[in-house]
C-alpha positions as CSV (number, residue, x, y, z in Angstrom):
1,M,8.1,71.2,106.4
2,G,8.3,67.4,105.7
3,G,11.5,65.6,105.4
4,G,11.6,64.8,109.0
5,F,13.2,68.1,110.3
6,T,11.9,71.6,111.4
7,L,13.6,74.8,110.5
8,T,14.4,76.5,113.7
9,P,16.1,79.8,112.8
10,T,18.5,81.3,115.3
11,F,19.5,84.8,114.9
12,T,22.4,86.8,116.0
13,E,22.0,90.6,116.2
14,I,24.7,91.9,113.8
15,P,24.7,95.8,113.2
16,A,23.9,96.6,109.7
17,T,27.0,97.9,107.9
18,A,25.6,98.4,104.4
19,T,23.1,101.4,103.9
20,P,20.5,101.0,101.2
21,T,21.2,103.4,98.2
22,P,18.6,104.5,95.7
23,A,18.6,102.3,92.4
24,A,17.8,103.4,88.9
25,S,14.4,102.2,89.5
26,G,14.0,104.4,92.8
27,S,14.0,101.2,95.0
28,P,16.7,101.0,97.8
29,T,19.3,98.4,96.7
30,I,22.0,96.8,98.9
31,S,24.7,95.5,96.8
32,L,26.7,93.0,98.6
33,S,29.5,93.0,96.1
34,E,30.0,96.9,96.7
35,A,29.9,96.6,100.5
36,G,33.5,95.1,100.6
37,S,35.1,92.7,102.9
38,L,33.0,94.0,105.9
39,L,30.1,91.8,104.8
40,T,31.9,88.7,103.7
41,T,31.0,86.8,106.9
42,Q,27.5,88.2,107.0
43,Y,26.4,87.0,103.6
44,V,26.5,83.7,102.0
45,G,24.7,82.7,98.9
46,F,23.2,86.1,98.0
47,T,24.6,88.9,95.5
48,Q,21.8,91.5,95.8
49,I,18.8,92.4,98.0
50,R,16.3,95.0,97.0
51,I,13.3,96.5,98.7
52,S,10.5,98.7,97.0
53,G,10.4,101.2,99.8
54,S,11.3,102.1,103.4
55,S,7.9,102.3,105.1
56,I,4.9,100.4,105.4
57,K,1.6,101.6,106.9
58,W,-1.5,99.6,108.3
59,G,-5.0,100.7,108.8
60,G,-6.1,101.4,105.2
61,C,-3.6,104.0,103.7
62,E,-0.6,103.8,101.5
63,P,2.0,102.7,101.3
64,S,0.6,99.4,102.3
65,S,3.1,96.9,100.9
66,I,6.7,96.3,100.3
67,T,8.2,94.1,97.9
68,F,11.5,92.3,98.7
69,T,13.7,90.9,95.9
70,A,16.7,88.7,96.6
71,H,19.3,87.3,94.0
72,V,21.2,84.2,95.0
73,S,24.7,83.6,93.9
74,N,24.2,80.1,92.6
75,P,20.7,79.5,91.2
76,A,21.5,75.8,90.5
77,N,22.1,75.0,94.1
78,E,20.0,77.8,95.7
79,T,16.5,76.8,94.6
80,G,14.4,78.6,97.3
81,V,14.5,81.5,99.6
82,L,12.7,82.0,102.9
83,L,12.2,85.6,104.2
84,F,11.8,86.0,108.0
85,F,10.1,89.1,109.7
86,R,9.8,90.5,113.1
87,L,8.7,93.8,114.6
88,S,10.6,96.0,116.9
89,S,9.7,99.1,118.9
90,P,12.2,102.0,118.8
91,N,10.6,103.3,122.1
92,T,10.7,100.1,124.3
93,G,13.0,97.9,122.5
94,E,10.2,95.2,122.6
95,Q,10.4,92.7,119.7
96,T,8.2,90.0,118.4
97,S,9.5,86.6,117.6
98,W,10.7,85.9,114.1
99,E,8.0,84.5,112.1
100,G,8.4,81.1,110.5
101,G,9.6,82.2,107.1
102,A,7.6,83.3,104.1
103,N,8.4,81.4,100.8
104,M,9.6,83.8,98.2
105,V,8.5,83.3,94.4
106,S,11.3,82.3,92.1
107,D,11.6,83.4,88.4
108,K,14.0,80.4,87.8
109,N,16.9,82.7,87.1
110,G,18.0,83.2,90.7
111,N,15.7,86.1,91.6
112,F,13.3,85.6,94.2
113,T,10.3,88.1,95.2
114,Y,7.7,88.5,98.0
115,T,5.4,91.3,98.7
116,A,4.6,91.9,102.3
117,T,1.4,93.6,103.4
118,P,0.0,94.3,106.8
119,R,-2.2,91.2,106.5
120,N,0.9,88.9,106.3
121,I,2.8,90.6,109.0
122,S,1.8,89.1,112.4
123,H,1.1,91.6,115.2
124,I,1.5,94.5,113.1
125,D,-1.6,96.2,114.7
126,E,0.3,96.2,117.9
127,Y,3.0,98.5,116.5
128,S,1.7,102.1,115.9
129,N,5.4,103.1,115.3
130,G,8.2,100.5,114.9
131,W,10.6,98.8,112.6
132,L,9.9,95.8,110.2
133,Q,13.1,93.7,110.6
134,Y,13.9,90.9,108.2
135,Q,16.4,88.3,107.0
136,F,16.8,86.0,104.0
137,K,17.8,82.3,104.0
138,A,18.6,80.4,100.8
139,L,17.5,76.7,100.6
140,N,19.0,73.9,98.3
141,P,16.7,71.4,96.5
142,D,16.8,69.2,99.8
143,K,15.4,72.3,101.7
144,K,18.6,72.7,103.7
145,I,19.7,76.2,104.5
146,V,22.7,77.0,102.2
147,G,22.8,80.8,102.4
148,Y,21.8,83.7,104.6
149,T,21.9,87.3,105.1
150,Q,22.6,89.4,108.2
151,P,19.2,90.5,109.7
152,Y,18.3,94.0,108.4
153,L,17.2,95.8,111.4
154,N,16.2,99.4,111.1
155,N,15.5,100.3,107.5
156,I,11.7,99.8,107.1
157,T,9.3,101.8,109.3
158,V,5.9,100.6,110.4
159,T,3.4,103.1,111.3
160,K,-0.5,103.2,111.7
161,C,-2.4,105.3,109.4
162,T,-3.5,108.6,110.8
163,K,-6.5,110.9,109.9
164,S,-4.0,112.9,107.9
165,D,-3.1,110.0,105.8
166,F,-6.5,110.1,104.3
167,G,-6.7,113.8,103.5
168,P,-9.3,116.3,104.5
169,P,-12.9,115.0,104.7
170,P,-15.1,115.5,101.7
171,T,-17.1,118.8,101.6
172,V,-20.8,118.3,101.6
173,T,-22.8,121.1,100.2
174,E,-26.6,121.1,100.8
175,T,-29.0,122.6,98.2
176,P,-32.5,123.3,99.3
177,V,-35.2,121.8,97.2
178,Q,-38.4,123.6,96.8
179,P,-41.4,121.3,96.8
180,T,-43.6,121.3,93.7
181,S,-47.3,120.7,93.5
182,T,-48.4,118.5,90.9
183,L,-52.1,118.3,92.2
184,S,-54.7,119.8,89.6
185,Q,-58.2,120.4,90.3
């Protein structure tokens, strides 16, 4: 990352205490101000987190993406946001390592977005049924971590596409064609 240091995130498993609720646009929203004092030590530097859905599928069907939006509390000091992912199996408890952190795109007004697809989630093809877990970290202009959210553990499902995701196969109707003769004598 430059600057002579390497970001090595350490994560503490904190049970989710806020439940996403539908927003006016239909996207789940976690409003940190509504959550009350339970979240005060689990969030620093963020006022709202939004996700565009609660599932992502891989293998060529929909929904094949999720857009994450984070709003920071101090846009002048929080000029970057990293989004970390990992996958978890609900059956075995097996988890991937947290990925290095995707740079979210800023609108320069404190809002940061990132659209995740199966292509940019490592090891997704190893999880036919699982959870996409994520966490946000805010960076100052010197690229130092100045804010974070708790890890969100079990609110986005990951599934492999099945035949039923693609609908029934097309019906093929064969019509016999009678040969015609164009030979003249």
